[in-house]
N, C-alpha and C positions, 0 to 999 in steps of 0.2 A: 200942830204938825211939826215934824222935825225937818230942819233945813239942812241940806248938804251943800257943799261947795260945787255949783254946777260946772265949774271949770275942770274939776278933777274927778267927780263921782256921779254916778247915776245908779238907780235901782233897776234891775231887770228881772222879769219873770217870764216863764214859758209854760205852755201847756201843749201836750202832744195828743194826737189822735191818729187812728189807723184805719186803713181800708185796703181792700184787695181789688185789683183791676187788671185788665189786659190792655195791650196796645200794640201797634206796629209803627215803627218809625220809617215811614215810606219815602222820606227824602234821602235816606242812606243808600249807598250803592248796593246793587244786587249782590247777594252772597254775605252781606254783613249780618251777623246773628241778630241784631236788634231790628232789622227790617222784617224778620219773620214774626208771626204772631207769638207773643209771650206775655207774661204777667209778672206782677210784683205785689208784695205786701208792703204798701206804702206807709210811711210815718210822716205826718205833717206836724210841724212845731210852729206855734204862734208865739211870737216874742213881743213883749211890751216893755217900754222903758219909761222912767219918770225921774225927774230931779227931786221930787218930794213925795212923801207918802200921804195917803188920805187920812181921814179921822180914825180909821181902824188900823192904821199903820200898814196899809196895803198899797201896792201899786194899783192893783185892781183885784176884785174878788174873782178867783179862778172860775167860779160858777158862771160868771158873765160871758165866758168864752165857750160854754157848752153848746151854744147855738151853732158854732163853727163845726163841731163834731157831728151834730145832727144833720147839717146841710151836706157835709162830706159823705155821710152814709147814704143819704137819699140821692145825691147827685152822682156819686162815683163808685160806691161799694158794689162789687160784683158786676161791673159794667165794662164795656169796651170803650176806652177813652176816645178812640177815633170817632165814635158815634155821638159822644156827648160834648166834646170840646169843639170850638170853632177855630182853634189854633193847633199846631203840631203838638202831640201829646208827650213832649219832652218834660223832664223834671223842671227845667228852667221855666218853660211856659206854664206848667201846672202851678208852680210857686207864684207866678205873676197873676194868674187867674184867681187863685185863692186870696192873695193879698188884696186885689181889687174888690173881690166879694166882701172881704172884711171891712174895707173902707166904706162900702155902701150899706152894710148890714149890722155891724157892731154898734152898740150904743154910742151916741155922739161923744160922750165923755172919754171913750176908749180910743177912738180913731186917731187923735193926735199922739197917742202913746204907742201906736202900732209901729214897731221897729222893723220887723222882718217876718217872713214866712219861709221856713225851710222844709223842703220835701226830700225825703230819703226813699230811694227805691231798694236799698239794701243797707246793711249796717255800715258799709264802707263808702257808699256813694250817695251824695246829696247835692242839691242846688238850692240857692237862697235868693229871694227877691226882697230887697229892702229899700228903705228911704235913703236917698243919696246923703253922703256925709255932710255936705254943706247945709242941707236943710235940717239935719239933726241939731246943729249948734244954734239954729235960729229959734228953736222951740223954747 
């Protein structure tokens, strides 16, 4: 394995997945456009970091993240998010839900490397849920 200086460098990889879904943000005031029924073509990015590469010179095999895409398709694709989430269907909450699913369902070797989940509802708008900075340095 190659060793880097953990104080100054880490490796980061990301894999993106997409799904289409509708939602209403019912906590917004009457008349707000996002309170009305609308939809997005969401992009979800799963980001992993590591201080060292494995025996194949990978942070992780991208194929190990495919289960996230499969779950996103089954759970959210062409669904109404208000019906399938137990939290408000904002980008922020969706990123949190996906992050927590990854912690519970990715292979145990990957969960310590899970850095962030980013959810984009358009090319210019996204929210990210990530490990707090102070816990990153402890890994």
